[in-house]
C-alpha positions in Angstrom: -0.2 0.0 0.1 3.1 2.2 1.0 4.3 2.0 -2.2 1.1 2.5 -4.4 0.9 5.8 -2.8 4.2 7.0 -3.6 3.5 6.3 -7.6 0.5 8.3 -6.7 2.6 11.0 -5.1 5.3 10.8 -7.7 2.5 10.7 -10.6 1.1 13.8 -9.1 4.2 15.9 -8.6 5.2 15.3 -12.6 1.5 16.2 -13.6 2.2 19.5 -11.7 5.4 19.8 -13.7 3.9 19.7 -16.3 0.9 22.0 -15.6 -1.6 19.0 -16.5 -3.7 20.3 -13.1 -7.2 18.6 -14.5 -4.8 15.2 -14.2 -3.4 16.3 -11.3 -6.7 16.8 -9.7 -8.0 13.3 -10.5 -4.5 12.2 -9.1 -5.1 13.9 -5.7 -8.4 12.6 -5.0 -7.3 8.9 -6.2 -4.5 9.8 -3.4 -6.5 10.8 -1.1 -8.8 7.8 -1.4 -5.8 5.5 -1.1 -4.4 7.4 2.4 -7.8 6.7 3.8 -7.6 2.9 2.6 -4.6 2.5 4.1 -5.2 4.6 7.8 -8.4 2.1 8.0 -5.4 -1.0 7.1 -3.1 0.1 9.5 -6.1 1.2 12.2 -7.4 -2.5 11.9 -4.1 -4.0 12.7 -3.5 -1.9 15.4 -6.5 -2.4 16.9 -6.3 -6.6 17.0 -2.5 -6.1 18.1 -3.9 -4.8 20.8 -7.1 -6.0 21.7 -7.6 -5.1 25.3 -6.9 -2.0 24.7 -9.9 -1.3 22.3 -13.2 -2.6 23.6 
């Protein structure tokens, strides 16, 4: 997931440098969705690792 996030971020930077702002906005939206999914997976992992702390 982190590798995908970095790929998307690099893609966004290239689009900004090329002044392709419409594509940049679409990529930003994809980055946001992917980051939220990654946060959910990380949170699930933390909760499963420490079940007594989350009841």
